[in-house]
N, C-alpha and C positions, 0 to 999 in steps of 0.2 A: 505497499499500501502504501507505502515512503517514498517508493521509486517512481510509485504512480502517481502523490502529489507533486511529486519538483517539477515529474515532466507537464504537468497541469500548468503548474506556478510558472516557468520557464517560456512555455507557447506563451503565454501569457505576458512575457514581459518579453518579449521579443517583437509581441506585436505593440506593446505599447514601447519601446523605443526607431518601432521601425515609423511610428507616428508622431514622435516626438519628433526625428528628424522630417518631416513634414511639416511639423508645425514653426520649424526655423524654416522655410521657405516660403509661405502661405498660410493664411489666416482667412481663402474663403470658409463659405460656411460650409464644406460636406470637410474639411479638415478639423476644421474646430469643435467639429461635434466627434469623428472618431477620435481625435486624443482625447475627448471628453470620458467615452465610450470606454475606451481603452484603459485607461484609468481604473475607469468603477472594475469593469469585469476582472482586472487583477486584485483590485480590493476583496472584493466580492470572494474570489477565487480566495485569499486571504481567510477571511473571516469566515469561510464556509470549513474549511480543514484546519479548524483554529488546535491549538495542541502539536501540530506538527510544524509551529515555527515560534519560535524562540521568542519571548513580548520582545522584546527591544529595542532593534534593527530594526522588525516589522515597523513598528511602530513610529521608530526617529524615523523613516524612510515614507509612511503613510502624513507625517507633519511635513517634509517636503513636498510634496504630491501638491499640496494645498499650494504651494506657490505656485505652482501653473493651472491649479484647478479653477483657482479663485478669478482669477483672470483671463481665463476662458470662460464661465460656466457668465460673467459680463456679455461678452463678445456676443457668448450663442442668447441670452438674453433680448438681444438687440434685434438679432436672427430673426428670432419667431416671435418677434412684435412686428416688424416687418415683411413679415412673412402674412401674419391675418390680417395687419394691415391692406391688403392687398388685396384676399381676400373680401374684404369688406369692402370691395371697389374704389379704394380709393387711388387717387393717381400719383405717380412716379415724386410727384414734383411738388404736390402737396405741404404744405408746413410742417406740419406734423412730423410724414414720411422726411423732411431732408433734414429735419430736428436728428432724429433715430440717427439715419444715415452716417449725419458727422459724429454724433456717440459712435457708436459703431466702427466709423476709420479710427478716433482717437485709443480705443479700446483697443482693440488690432495692435496700434501700433504699437503696445506698452505689451499686448501677450508675447509681439512675436519679441521683441526687447529681454523681456523677462523667460522664454524658452529660451533664447540664446545667451542670457546668463545663466540657468538651471544649467543647460550639456557643458558646459564650462564649468561650471565647480565643480560635480558631477556627473563626472568619465564615465561611460556605459559598460567599463568593464569593470571597473571599480565597486559601483552597486551593483553589479548584477553575480559577484564573488561573494559579496557580503551579503545579499540575500538568500542565496548556494548556501549557505554555509549559513546561514541561523536557520537550516530546518533540521528539527529539535532530533541528537541518536537515539530517546527513549523517549519517545508518546506516550509511552505508558506512563508516565509522571507527571501527566497533565490530564484533568478530566474531559475526556472525549465523545464524540457521541459516534468513532471513527475507531473499529478495531485494527489496530495497525499489523498485527497477526494474521490478516484478513486477504486477500487479493479486492480489488478496485469491486469485481462483480459483484462478489462475496457481501458487501459492503453497502455498496447501492441498496442489493435487495432486500438486505434488511432500512437499513435506513432512512431512502428517498420513498417508501408508503407513507414511514409516519411523516417528513416535511408535508408531500402531499395533503395526506389525512389534516392536517394542524391550515394546510393554505386554505380546502375546501371548509371548514371548520370554522376559521375567518369570513372566509368568504359570505357562509350564509347569515353570520350575525350582520354584514355590511350590506346587505341590499334589504337596505325599509326603504321605506318613502325619507325618512324621519333623520336619516345616518347627515348627519354635517359633513360638505365637504371636508372637512380637515382630516375627518378619519376613512375618508378614500382617496385620501392624499398620502395620509398612511398606512394602508393597506395596497395601496401601487408602490410602495418602495417594496414591500415586502413582497409583493407580486414578479418586481422586478430582481430580489433576489434569488427566488425560490428562480426563477426562469434562466438565471446562472449557474444555478448550482445544477440543477439537469445538463444542462452545458455541457458542466466541466464533463458527464460521465455518457458524453455522444459516444465515443468510441468502446463502451459495455452494452451497449443499445443496438439496434435493426433502425432504417427511418424512417420506422411510427415515431418514432423516441423526435424527431422534429416533427409531427407534428403539431405532436403535446405542447411545445415548449412555443411555436406559430400559436397554437391556441389560448397559451398565455398572452401571449408578442400583442394578438389583434383585444385582446382586452384590457391591457395594459394602454395602452394606444387611448382608448377610449378618454381611462383617466391623466393619461397625460395630456394631451387634445385639453381635461377641463383644468388643469392643471398650468397648461398655458394661459389659455386667457385668465385666470383668475392672477396669475403673476405681468401677464403686460397690463392687464387692467391697474395692479399697484404699482409700474411703472410707470404708466401716462398721467396716473394723478401725481409723476412729482411738479412743485412748484415749475417748473422749467417749460412742460409739455402741457401740465393740466389747463390753460387758457388757448392755447395754439388752434387754428382752424384746422379742423378735421378730428379733436381728438372725442370730444361728443358723438361721431357718426360711429369711430371704431369702440366707444362706449359703451354704446349700443348693440352695437353689432359682436360683444364679445361677450356680455349676459345671456344673448340670445342662443349661441354655439354654448358657451358655459351648459348652459341648460339641455340642451338640443344632449352634447355630449355624455352628461348623466340618464339622460333615457336611457341613450342609446347602450351604454356601462352596463343598464342594469335588466337591458331587453338582452345581450347579448350572453350576460349571465346567467338566467335562466335559461335560455335556448343547448350555448354548451358545456355547464356544467350544475347547473341546477335537478334537470330530468333524476332520478332515482336510485340510480342503476350511475350515475356516471362517476363518481363516489370511487366506489367498487371496482369498475373498469378501470381507472386508473391505478390504482392503489395493485389491484392483479399483474396490469404488466409490468407496471417496476420491480415486484415482486419473484413474477415470473422470466419476466426476458431478458435480468441481468445474467450478461457474460455467453447469452446467445450466438453473438455476432461472434467471436473470440474462436466460441467451439466448432462455429461454420467454418468459422476461415483454416483453423486446424485441419478440422474433417477433407476442407478440398485442396490444404497441401500435401496431406500423404495421397487423396485419391492420386494429384497428381506425378507425389512421383511415385507411386505403383505402376502407374502408365509406364510412367519411365524407363522402368528395370523391369518391364515384363517385353 
């Protein structure tokens, strides 16, 4: 299991290093988004495999990642606001759009400078060696949901159904008309961690796991758009944007769109996760099909070798 954890964390560090390189050269919306996602996926990996990593170096690296995540988030907020403004039918030369674009340009310059400073202060080979060394030699010494003596597939078959059960339990509680938006936002974050944890075990399952992950992501997208609308409402309420032409138009659109996505989320949950047998089907799949891919690959390899020797 320790070797599997190492491979998964290294893969996410590779992705972060790649996106960091892109971020030093470009701050277009896709690059900024991909950089933030790479950081979140690595952080989720370490959190999911809590107990396999020494706390101090991981915490130190997490704090350093914040030096990039915060300025990237400020740029991303403007990208989202600009996208929603255009969806609302606003012109590119509208005063509010122009002001948001100006803010975005200044914040993007700060992000580029911070990425370059960060890369210079923390060379890739240095922090990668330290994080690789942070894997605990004795994971038994730390309380963890994972058993280091078992394989990744054996762990997946035991742990993932429990995590799925918790996801369904929380979802049933949250899908109520009176649920405040803040609770829905917290559930969105939990759903994202659940999805990222499932992604960690893709090598242990077949393509059906991808369908399960996609179902969670689609649900998450409804809540994500709700949160985007709420965050943009807060952004345009700032004193330098509140009185610009177009702000009132965008505010009305965001309030309507946020409410629509809330309704869409409830409907999607009931259709996809609400049926009586949905939870059981998820748990059965996660328990029974863990390791099937590896077994199938081994059987294919044996069959191929047998044919070659015949």
